[in-house]
N, C-alpha and C positions, 0 to 999 in steps of 0.2 A: 439459617438458610444455608444450603449448601454449598460448600466450599470450589472454587475452581480450580482445577490439575493444571498445573503446568510439566510438560514433556520436553526435555529436551532431543531434540533433533540428532540423531547419531550421524556423525563427522559424514562428510560425503565421500561417496567413491571420487577417485584421483589420482592421479597417475605421478611422482613428484618429477622435478627435475635434477637431472643428475646434478651432484653437489658442485660439481661446475654450475435457425428462427431468430433460433436469438440470436448468432452471432452475424449472418449475412447482414442482420440491419444494419448493424454498426459498419462494416467493410462499405454497404454502401452510402452510408453515410459519410463514410469518410473518404471516399470515392475522389472529392476533389483537393483533400489535402495530399493525398498518393500526386494525382494529377500535378498539384503545384511542385511538389517538391521534386517531380520526376521530370518537370521543364527546368528546374538548376541543374540535374545533371546533362539534360540535352544541351543547355549555354554554353555549358563550361566544355563541352567536348566539342562545338563544333568553333570555340574561340580557339582550341589547344590544334586543331587542323589549320584554322583560317592560317595561327602564326607559325603551324609543321613543327611543335614542340610537343613532347610526351608531358602528359598531367603530374604535378607535382602534389599532392596533398598537404597543406600548411596546416587543420587542423588534426594532421594524424600524421607527424612527419618520420620519416625512416633512419627512427634512430633511439637510442637508448629509453628517452619517456616514451615512447610507445611499447614497448615490451616489459618493463619491472619496474616496481616502485621498492622494492625491499629485498632485492637479490641481484648480485651482478654474477654472471658465466663468468669461468675460468680463461674459456677464449672469448673474442669476438666473432659477431655474427655481420654479414653481410648481406644488405638490402640489396636484391635482385629482382628485374623484371624478367616473368620469363621467355623473350626472346633469349635473353643473355644467359639463360638456364639451359635450353636445349634446342634444335632446331625442331621448325615446323611445331610451334604449339598451339594448343586450343584450346578453345572455352569447356566444351566439351567435348567426347569423343562417343558415336555411337550412345547418345541418350546418357540425361545424368541417372545412375543407380545407386542402391547401396555398396558396391563392391568399391565404388570410385573415393571412398573413405574410409583412410588409413590414418591410426592415431599417433601423432609422432609424440617430441618430449613435450608434452605440456598436459597437465592433470584435468583436461577438457571431454574426458568420455563422457560424460550427460550431455554436452553440448554435440558431438558426433551420434551417439543413440540416438539423438533427435534429430538427425538429418537423415539418418538411415531411414527411421520412420516416414519422413516427408517424403525421402524417393520414390515410396509407394504410391501416393498418388498425386500424378503428375498436373491437377489443375493445383494443388496446392504447390507444388515445387515453383512453377510458372510464375504464380503470383509473388515468392519470395524472391527469386533470382527471374529478372523480368529477360526474354528473350533478343536476339539479337543482338549479342556480344560478342566479337569479333575479336583472334586478334591477328585478323588477316585485312579485311577491305573495311577501310576507316579506322585503323587502329589508333588511339593517341592517350594509350596509359590509365586511361578512366574507366571504369566498371561501377554498377550501382546495383542495391542491393534495398528489398523492403521487407521492415517488420513491423510489427504490432505492439505497439508500447503504449500500455493504460489507458486506452478506449480508442486510441486511433493510429494511424498505418504510418510511417515515416520513411524516407527512402533516403538509406544512407550512400554516400559515393566515395569513394576511395581511390588511390592509384593503384597500378598492379605490382609494389617494391614490395617483396614478402624475404624473409629471413631466412636465409640459405648457409650452410657450413658445410665445406669440401662441397661446392656449390650440388648441394643438395637441399631440400626442404627439412627445415627445424621442425616446425610443426605438421599442422595435416597433411596430406600427400593424398593424390591419385593413388592407385596400382598402375594407371596410363603414366609411364612418367611424363609425358607431353600434353597432360590434361590439368588444369587447375581452375576448375569452377569451383571445388571442397576449400582449397586455399583459400581465396579470394573472400567466399562467404565467411570464412574464420575468420582472415583481419577485419570483413565489417562486424563483423558481433565483436570484438575487439575492440572495435575504435566508438560503439555504441556502448560499450562498458568503460571506456577510455584507455584502457591496456590490456596485452595476453594475458599480464599475470591477472585479472581481474576475472579473465575463463576456468582458474583454478577451483577446483570444486565445486560442486553443485547440484541439483535434482535434474533430472528430467524434463522436467513438467516444466519450468524455467523456457526451458528454449524451445517445445512444444509449444504452448502458449503464446511464446513469441513468435512462431512460424504461423500459427494461425487464427489470435485471437480467440480461442477455445479457451476451455475451462477444464480445470484437470480433477479427476478422484481419485483417492487412494484407496487401496486392498493391502491389507495384513494379509497375507494368506495363511496363516494359525487361524484366524476366524473369519476367511475369507465365505463368500455366501455358501449354499449348497449347489447352487447354478452357474458357480464360476467359469465354466466352459462354453456354458450358453453367453453370459454374459461378454466372453474375452472374442464369442466367434462374430455376436452381433457388431461389437463396436466395431470388426475388422472390416465388415460387410458396409457400415456405415463411414466407414475413412476415418475413423478414430485414432489418433495414436497410442502405441502401445510402449512401455519402457518397463524394464523391472531390474532389481538387483538382489545381489545378498547380502547381509547385513553380516558387518564384520564386530564384535564386541572389543576385539583387541588391537589398539591402534596402529601394532608392529604387523598386522595384518591386511590391512590396509591393501587390498590389489595385489593379493599371493595367490595363488596357483592353488588348487586342490586336487587330492588324486585323480576328481571325477575328470578333469580339464575344466571346469570352471572357476571364476577366478573370485575371489570375497573381495565385498566394499567395491564393485565397479558394474555399472551401469551397462544395459544389454537394452536392443534395440529386441520387439517382439516383431517379427516380419511376415506372421503367417499364422492361421491354425484351420486343422482338418483333421478328417478320418481318414482312417482305411481298413480294410478288411486284411486280417490276419488271423491266417487258422481260422476260420468260417466266425470272426468275432470281429468288431468291433473296435478299434483303438483311437481312441483320442490322440493326437500329436498339435505340439506349439515349435512355431520353426524363430528360432534366435540368431542375434549377431553379434560379434564380441566387434565393438570398434576398433579393435588394434587389425583387422585384418588374419588373425591368425590366431590361436590358444582355442580349441574347440573341445565341446564333449564328448565323452568316449565311451560313454555308456549306451545301452539299449538305444537304437533308431540313431546313432549317430552314424557320420558318413560312410564308413566301412565296416556298421553294423550287419550282421546275420541275416539281422530281420529283412533286411531289404532284397536278401536274395531269397524271402521266403512269399515276397506278395507278387501280384501280375504288373507287368512291364508297363502296361495302360495305368496304371496307378503310381508308378515310378515317374512317369514320363509327366502327368498331371502333377504333381508333387515338386517336379524341377529335382529331384536328387541328384547331385554331382557329387562326387569323391573329390573334393581340393578343398585346400586347408587356402579357404578365405575368411573364416571367420564366421561363417555363417554352417548351420546345424540345426537338424529336431531331433526333439525326446519327446518321451509320452508323457501326457499334461501329468497323470500323476505322479512323473517325476519330478517333473516342471514344482507342480505342489509342496513336491517332499524336499527340495532345493531350494529353492527362490523363497524369500523372505516378504517381499514387498511388488508390489503392480500397481502402475501407474497407468492412469486412462484417461489421454486430452480427446475430451470431447468435442466435436466442430460444430456442433447443436449439440444441447443437453438433454437430447433425448433421452430417455427414460432407458435404460440400460435391461432393464428386468421387466419388461415389456415387449409384447409383441409388436404394437402399432407405431408409427412414427407418430412424431408430434411437432408441431408449430410452436416453436416457443416464443415468447416475449422477452427482452431485456431492458433493464434501468440500470442505467452507471452513474456513478456518486465519485465527486472526489473529496478528500477532506483531510484533515492533519492534525495530530496531536499535538501541543503547546504544551512544554511543562509550567505549571503553575497555572493554566487555566482550563485545558480541556487534555490534560494526559493524567488520566484517573485511574489506569491500571482495573484489574480482573472486580470481581464482586468483592473478594476478598477486602479489598478497600471503602469499604460501605461511607465514608467521609468524603471518598472522591468520585466514584467509582461514576455516579449519577453526572461528572461536569463532562464527562466523554460527550463525544458526539454524537448526535442521537438522529436515526431517519426512521421516518411514518412511512409504514410499511401497507398499503391497501390490498388484500384480496378482492377480487371483483366475484370470480366465478368458479363452483367449483369443477374437478375434473370430468373430462367426457366418459371414462368409465370407474364408475367409483366403487372401491370395495366394500361389501358387504353392507350395501346400500349405504355409507358413511358419505356425507357429502362434508369434502374435503380437496383442496386446492394445493398441488404438486409444484414448489417452487425449489432450487437451489441459489445457497449465498455463498459469493465467493469475496474475499478479503485479502486484496494486493499490496505488497508495501512497494513503495517507488523509491526506486535509485538509490538500493543502498549497494548492491557488488557495484556500482558506479562509482559510489564513494566508499571503498573499502582502504584505499592509500592514504583514506586520514584516520584511517582505524574504524570506522562503521562497520557494524556485522547486522545480521538480520535481527528484528525484537522480537521477542517470543510475542504471538499475538493468537487472538479469538473474539468468538463473539457471543454476544446471549440475544434474545429474542424475549420479547414481552409482551401479552395482549393488552391492548387498550380497552380497560371498562367503557361500557357503551355512552357513558354520562360524559365521560373526555372526548369521545369521538367527533372529528372535524375542531379541535383544539389545537391549534400549532405550536403552542406553548413547552417549552423545553421541560419534560420530567422530573420534579423537584427531588430531592432527597428521599423526602418520606416516602414516596411511591416504592423505591425499591427497596427499603427497610420493609416494607408490608406486603407486598409481591412477589411471590416468586417468577423465575424466568420460566415462559412456555416450553422453549426447546434455547438450544445452547452447543455450539461447536463441540465434539468431545473431549477436547484437552487444548490448552493453548500450546504450540509449536512455534519453533524457529525456522519455520520456513518463509520465502517470498509470497506464498499463498497460503489461505486454508480453506477449505469449501466443505458444505457440508447439505446434503438434500435432507427436504423435511417434507409434511404434509399434515398443514392446517385447515381448520373451518376458515369459509369467507370471512372477512372480516377486517380489524385495524391492527397492527402490532407496530410495538419499535425494535430497532436492530438497535444495539449498542457495541462498536467495535472499540475494542482497548487492546492494548499491551497488557500484559502480565502483573509489569511492577507497575507503578504510579509513576510520574515525571519523565516519560522518555517520550521525546520528541522523534515525529515522521511523518512523513505523508504517505497516505493510501488511497486505494479505488476500492469501492465497494460497490459489486457487480449483485443484480437479484434478477433472476430466469424463473419464469415462470410456464406454465403449459396455457395460462391464459392470461385476460389483462391483469398488469399491476401498474401498481404507482407508488415510488421508493421515491421518494425525497426529504432530505436533512430540515430538522424542526428548526428553524428560528423564529425567536420571539418577536412578538413586535413589538418597535419599537413604542413605549411607552412610558408614561405617572403614572403611577398608584398612589391610592392611600397605604402610608408605611402599614408594617404587620405588627397589632399586637403593638402599639406604643404606650407606653407610660400617658395619662390623659392630665393636661397639665390645666392646674386648675385659675379661675382669677382670682381665687383669692390670696394676699401675696403671704407667703413664708415667711419666718424668722431669715433665710436664709434669702428670700428677695429681697427685703429691706434693709440686710448686709451689704448686698450687692448694692442697694438704689446709694446707700450711703458712701461707699468706694467709689461708685460713679461719679457725686457728686465733688469726691475731694478730687477725683484725676480730670473731670471733666473741668472743672472752673467756673469763671462766670456765662461764656457760651453755652453750657452743660451739651455739650460737642466732645467726643473723642476720636482721635487720631488712631490710624493702624499701630501705631508704637503706641500709642495708649492702651490700645484695646489687649496690644501683648502681658502688659502687664497686669491689668487687671484678671486676666483668663488664668494666669501663671500663675497668680497667686491663690485663685481660687483651686485649679487644678492640683497647689501644693498642699491645700488642708484637708482636699480626697485621699491624700494619698496612693495618688494613681502611680503606678510603672510608666513613667513619660519623661521625655527631657523638657516637654511644654512647648506651646506654639514658636513657631519661626515667623519671622515677623513677614515673611513672605505670605504664610496662613492669612495669617490677622488682615493683608492688602487684599485676599480673596473673600474673607468674610465681609469687610466695609465693604466690597464693591457689590458684594448678594444683595448687602442690605442698605445701600444708598441709595432710598428712591429719590431724594430730593437731588442727588448729584454735585453733595457738599463738598465728597470726600471723604465726609466725616459720619461718624454716627452720632443720632439725638438719642432720649432715653428709651423711647419705644420703639427706636430700632433698636438698639442695643439688648432691650425685652425680650423682644422674638427673636432675635440672635441667639441668648440666653435658653430660652425653652427647645428651640431646635437643636441646641447644640445638647443640650440634657439625655433627648429623644437619641440621639445616634452614640451620646457616650452611652445608654443602657443597649443600644445595640450592639456597639463596639466589645461590652462587657459579657455579654450573654456569649459570645464567641471565644472572647479571652477566660476561659475556665480556669486556666493555669495562673493567671495577673501576671502575665508576665509582661504585659504592656503589648504584645503583638499577636496580631492574627496572621496566619496564612493567607498565602492568594486563594487557595479554592474557599479559607474562609469568608474571603472578601468578596467573592462572589455571591454568596450567600446573604451575610451584612448588604451588601448593597441590591440584594433582591430586597430585604426586609427594610430598606430604607424609602422602597415603592417606586424603584428605579427597574425597568424592564429591556433588558439589552440584548443584542446578539452576541453570537462567538467572538466576531470579530473585534467590538467593544470593548469584550473583557479582556481579551490579548492583550490591544492597547492601554487598557488602567491596568494590568497586570503591569504590562514593559514600565510604564510612568510612575507608579506609586510604590510597586515594592521594592526592598533591598537585597543586596546579593543571594541571602537565603532565602527570597522570592518571601518574605514577613513582610509586615505594613503596623506600621507604629500608629498609636491616635492621633496623632498631628495629620500623617499621610492620608489616613480614612476620611477627618473631619474636610480636610483639602478635597480630594476627590468627591465626596459628596455634595459637597459645597459648588464643585464646579461645575457637577452636575445637575445642579436644581438650578444653577444662572444659568446655563447652556439651554436649558428644557424651558425656561422662563421667557426666555429673551426670544427665543428663539416662536413660543406660543403667541409675543407681543407680535412678532413679525409675519404670523399665520393669519391675518385678519379673516379669509373666510376658511378657515378649519381643515383645508383638504392636504394635509401636512405638506406641502411644498411652500418653500418661500423666494424670493427674489430681491437680493441684496446688491445695491451698489458698493463700488470700493471702499469710499465713505462709511457709509452703514457697515460693511464687512470689518474695516479695522477698526473702529469705533466699538463693534462688539465684540472681537475678539482680545485687541489693548484693554482692555477695562475688566474682562469677565476675570 
């Protein structure tokens, strides 16, 4: 079986502080969410206006806690409102444009590059930045912005106190001193992630997706498709957001200027793609913007390059050529491919960029999590645990409208996104290295919604998978497969890594993706030894011990049961400290059919037969005879004992019965199986009509749970 490849993401572009179709259904579906949260903003604003006070945000206070969590500046910043910074402050002056974004002393060029892209699409811009916000009429010191977060749109309310030094904005600012929309948007985004420092270093795709709810595809320019220019051109026509960067393999060279004016380890916005006629030849051009608002390319087709004097004036006007040091410049597409190493395209709808036709895509969204010891199984390099990862059944119903080579195929895109990792940076959290694999479900298993077992993945290769595992917030990949049923396995590269995620599947035609959850039920135990009715020498010995301890009434209590079992376990040389009294009480409760609180010989014999069966299961997984099995093996052992549970129940069992090292001893294993058997038996006793639903009064509930 081929192994998965781990790809470490190169360090993100950053500016250090001084040492001092598919998507619009989502949007519509969450319209009520946006509306409801906007109502909070309106209520807060009305209350401030009624009281005649300016809003102060208690959730993101104007102090150090909102700035940094791991460093301190050698100077003190002052939080000021725009009317305290300049005369005649304005939210937007002459329309929001990419020249309104100039990076300050925070390494969030990735975020600012995304804003510059956002300004190219007015419809998108004013979804993120709601209109009718002013410093003049009805000013109350309160503003709001909207971001897409893991499947829904959220409204972020802030006050307008901004960090300053010597009465100048420290972070993002506009080229116009009295314009503040970009600074306030940055503050809202910082609040969304917990602090300004949380925005240091990142990938432009994060912000582009948070602005649009879109899905991003990555292109390494070395291995870019031959029609890369066509892809970029069509992306601009469809309103997709694009960003690019030049990787630096030497950490000290991050955000350092090259002789040609370009900056390594720095995020740029792609703001235009076009062609001109130069010396009777078509020349492909790309327009880029540096978020710094300065420092530009100085090669061919740069602002002052001679090429501009050699083309018609109408072409210059069409391309809005200007000789200004504003950070924006044109360059030849060939030079773009030569110097830039990475391109990111955030598709507003994941229309096939390599296709001339527009498609309406459908999308399904699933939220899940990896839990240590239960569902954090790692990649396929870890076959003993890989199968425990969350599994999502994907059904592709119809082939594409325009099949290639008469093949019947469905185009779809899978995007796996980690949740809340940036927000938790202050407690040492970083992005996991993530990826996914897709397996075809055999026809005989279609419609079977059971979690696929370990053996399936040992004997079946994946149909397709992410090219590598990478430590970005999201990894996405486009595939074409025949209609049918598949299983998507999202995972971290290493096992035992916990986290939440969102799995999105986009397809040209109808698709259905849903988490596979076992139907909760009991089955016949797997391959357990047959217990003979004929008494063995061991059984006869047990009966003698039972009679010795039970006395004249031929019944034993929990304490007496403990004595019997531990004597037997000791004779079998099992590595265990023996059964605890609480375990024996559970055994008595399970087998005590007459409610006496003790076990008679028949009840004891039935219990002993069960323990021998469960012991065989335990020893099958305790291959090193350590007296322990790990939590992943516990899951398999529970299945072998005949219990089919869902992910949440496996998590609860893992929390309840494993030790600090996520291991289970024999005593705890028997307790777990006893509890499951007892609770299932009690449920079935109450479920008289067999519909899977029971109704209990408080007395019945207490009787059931106290004695279980």
